[in-house]
Backbone as CSV, one residue per row, in Angstrom:
resi,resn,N_x,N_y,N_z,CA_x,CA_y,CA_z,C_x,C_y,C_z
1,MET,-40.497,317.269,125.776,-41.256,316.461,126.716,-40.328,316.039,127.851
2,SER,-40.783,316.175,129.058,-39.975,315.757,130.202,-40.708,314.666,130.973
3,ILE,-39.923,313.788,131.543,-40.474,312.675,132.320,-40.024,312.857,133.758
4,TYR,-40.949,312.741,134.670,-40.635,312.891,136.087,-40.817,311.543,136.765
5,TYR,-39.811,311.115,137.508,-39.870,309.839,138.212,-39.341,310.042,139.620
6,THR,-40.018,309.461,140.576,-39.547,309.554,141.954,-39.637,308.188,142.619
7,ASN,-38.776,307.974,143.548,-38.736,306.709,144.272,-39.381,306.868,145.645
8,ALA,-40.420,307.670,145.735,-41.048,307.974,147.013,-41.978,306.853,147.461
9,ILE,-42.140,306.759,148.756,-43.090,305.813,149.341,-44.345,306.605,149.653
10,GLY,-45.446,306.194,149.068,-46.684,306.943,149.223,-47.544,306.464,150.377
11,LEU,-48.621,307.202,150.628,-49.557,306.913,151.704,-50.182,305.520,151.588
12,PRO,-50.551,305.056,150.392,-51.139,303.708,150.296,-50.224,302.614,150.863
13,TYR,-48.927,302.780,150.685,-47.969,301.812,151.219,-48.061,301.767,152.743
14,PHE,-48.126,302.926,153.373,-48.182,302.990,154.834,-49.517,302.501,155.381
15,LYS,-50.581,302.693,154.640,-51.896,302.232,155.090,-51.948,300.713,155.191
16,LYS,-51.141,300.022,154.389,-51.119,298.556,154.394,-50.220,297.994,155.493
17,MET,-49.346,298.820,156.032,-48.377,298.340,157.023,-49.028,298.066,158.368
18,LYS,-48.523,297.034,159.020,-48.938,296.737,160.389,-47.817,297.217,161.307
19,ILE,-48.178,298.082,162.229,-47.185,298.676,163.119,-47.529,298.315,164.557
20,ALA,-46.543,297.786,165.264,-46.748,297.443,166.677,-46.850,298.724,167.492
21,CYS,-47.826,298.759,168.370,-48.044,299.936,169.213,-48.245,299.459,170.647
22,PRO,-47.494,300.024,171.589,-47.664,299.614,172.982,-49.089,299.898,173.464
23,ILE,-49.636,298.967,174.195,-51.001,299.116,174.697,-51.046,300.093,175.864
24,GLU,-50.073,299.990,176.739,-50.048,300.834,177.938,-49.778,302.292,177.566
25,LEU,-50.626,303.171,178.040,-50.498,304.595,177.757,-49.194,305.162,178.316
26,GLU,-48.786,304.690,179.473,-47.550,305.179,180.095,-46.339,304.852,179.219
27,GLU,-46.317,303.667,178.638,-45.212,303.286,177.751,-45.213,304.161,176.497
28,GLN,-46.393,304.450,175.970,-46.499,305.338,174.815,-45.950,306.724,175.154
29,ARG,-46.284,307.210,176.340,-45.795,308.527,176.767,-44.274,308.532,176.928
30,ASN,-43.725,307.436,177.481,-42.270,307.339,177.636,-41.573,307.359,176.278
31,ILE,-42.120,306.624,175.336,-41.543,306.589,173.988,-41.622,307.976,173.354
32,ALA,-42.780,308.614,173.479,-42.959,309.958,172.913,-41.983,310.951,173.539
33,ALA,-41.760,310.842,174.850,-40.835,311.744,175.539,-39.409,311.551,175.031
34,LYS,-39.015,310.302,174.796,-37.665,310.028,174.287,-37.500,310.556,172.866
35,ILE,-38.527,310.404,172.055,-38.472,310.922,170.684,-38.383,312.445,170.705
36,LYS,-39.172,313.073,171.573,-39.151,314.534,171.681,-37.778,315.019,172.142
37,ALA,-37.183,314.328,173.110,-35.853,314.701,173.595,-34.815,314.565,172.481
38,SER,-34.941,313.508,171.685,-34.023,313.313,170.558,-34.191,314.424,169.530
39,ASP,-35.434,314.778,169.228,-35.695,315.868,168.287,-35.098,317.180,168.787
40,THR,-35.275,317.451,170.070,-34.734,318.679,170.658,-33.218,318.708,170.524
41,ARG,-32.582,317.579,170.791,-31.115,317.484,170.677,-30.668,317.683,169.233
42,ILE,-31.378,317.079,168.297,-31.038,317.223,166.879,-31.140,318.683,166.457
43,PHE,-32.237,319.352,166.816,-32.403,320.761,166.459,-31.314,321.620,167.091
44,SER,-30.946,321.307,168.318,-29.890,322.047,169.002,-28.551,321.880,168.276
45,LEU,-28.239,320.655,167.883,-26.987,320.392,167.169,-26.984,321.044,165.790
46,GLN,-28.132,321.043,165.111,-28.222,321.699,163.807,-27.994,323.199,163.947
47,ASP,-28.549,323.794,164.991,-28.366,325.221,165.242,-26.900,325.526,165.539
48,GLU,-26.285,324.682,166.361,-24.866,324.863,166.697,-23.999,324.742,165.445
49,LEU,-24.298,323.769,164.596,-23.546,323.579,163.357,-23.682,324.797,162.452
50,SER,-24.884,325.321,162.350,-25.119,326.511,161.529,-24.293,327.692,162.029
51,LYS,-24.255,327.884,163.335,-23.480,328.982,163.919,-21.982,328.787,163.676
52,LEU,-21.507,327.551,163.792,-20.087,327.278,163.552,-19.716,327.509,162.090
53,LYS,-20.622,327.160,161.177,-20.367,327.399,159.751,-20.286,328.897,159.466
54,GLN,-21.162,329.685,160.099,-21.122,331.138,159.924,-19.828,331.708,160.498
55,GLN,-19.418,331.199,161.646,-18.179,331.659,162.264,-16.987,331.325,161.368
56,LYS,-16.974,330.122,160.819,-15.889,329.708,159.930,-15.839,330.616,158.707
57,GLN,-16.999,330.896,158.130,-17.058,331.754,156.945,-16.505,333.145,157.263
58,GLY,-16.868,333.677,158.423,-16.367,334.988,158.828,-14.863,334.985,159.043
59,LEU,-14.358,333.945,159.686,-12.914,333.846,159.923,-12.145,333.706,158.615
60,MET,-12.662,332.891,157.707,-12.007,332.720,156.406,-11.987,334.049,155.645
61,HIS,-13.080,334.787,155.713,-13.146,336.092,155.050,-12.100,337.036,155.636
62,ASP,-12.007,337.072,156.953,-11.028,337.945,157.606,-9.600,337.563,157.231
63,LEU,-9.320,336.269,157.145,-7.975,335.817,156.778,-7.660,336.129,155.320
64,LEU,-8.612,335.877,154.439,-8.366,336.059,153.008,-8.303,337.528,152.602
65,THR,-8.950,338.401,153.329,-8.912,339.832,153.006,-7.776,340.551,153.720
66,GLY,-7.052,339.844,154.579,-5.926,340.441,155.287,-6.326,341.212,156.531
67,LYS,-7.572,341.141,156.897,-8.037,341.844,158.099,-7.356,341.278,159.346
68,VAL,-7.102,339.971,159.319,-6.398,339.298,160.410,-5.087,338.765,159.836
69,PRO,-3.949,339.200,160.377,-2.670,338.717,159.850,-2.430,337.250,160.218
70,VAL,-1.743,336.566,159.319,-1.397,335.165,159.549,0.055,335.125,160.001
71,LYS,0.299,334.571,161.180,1.655,334.478,161.708,2.317,333.220,161.154
72,VAL,3.513,333.392,160.583,4.272,332.279,160.034,5.567,332.175,160.829
73,LYS,5.855,330.983,161.367,7.047,330.802,162.198,8.321,330.858,161.363
74,GLU,8.315,330.196,160.205,9.500,330.165,159.359,9.180,330.833,158.032
75,PRO,10.117,331.631,157.506,9.861,332.258,156.210,9.791,331.203,155.107
76,GLU,8.948,331.456,154.144,8.767,330.517,153.040,9.877,330.729,152.019
77,VAL,10.483,329.626,151.554,11.537,329.690,150.552,10.912,329.434,149.193
78,VAL,11.168,330.351,148.257,10.601,330.222,146.917,11.739,329.980,145.944
79,ASP,11.655,328.886,145.188,12.649,328.602,144.152,12.255,329.360,142.892
80,GLY,13.212,329.938,142.240,12.810,330.635,141.034,13.938,331.015,140.247
């Protein structure tokens, strides 16, 4: 037997909430435009992050497989 529990906030909770809403349509449009601009920026940053992660993975693969040599200024001393 398994028990499932979640700490989610459901629709009934939101139906009871009182939310302030600007009366002026122009103010509503300004707020919506700012939210849309923020969403666009977030999606852009997420896309950029994804591309950088792929680039990092490719570079790490090239380094670890020896495809790209690693330049070392000083030789490593090994005690043994």
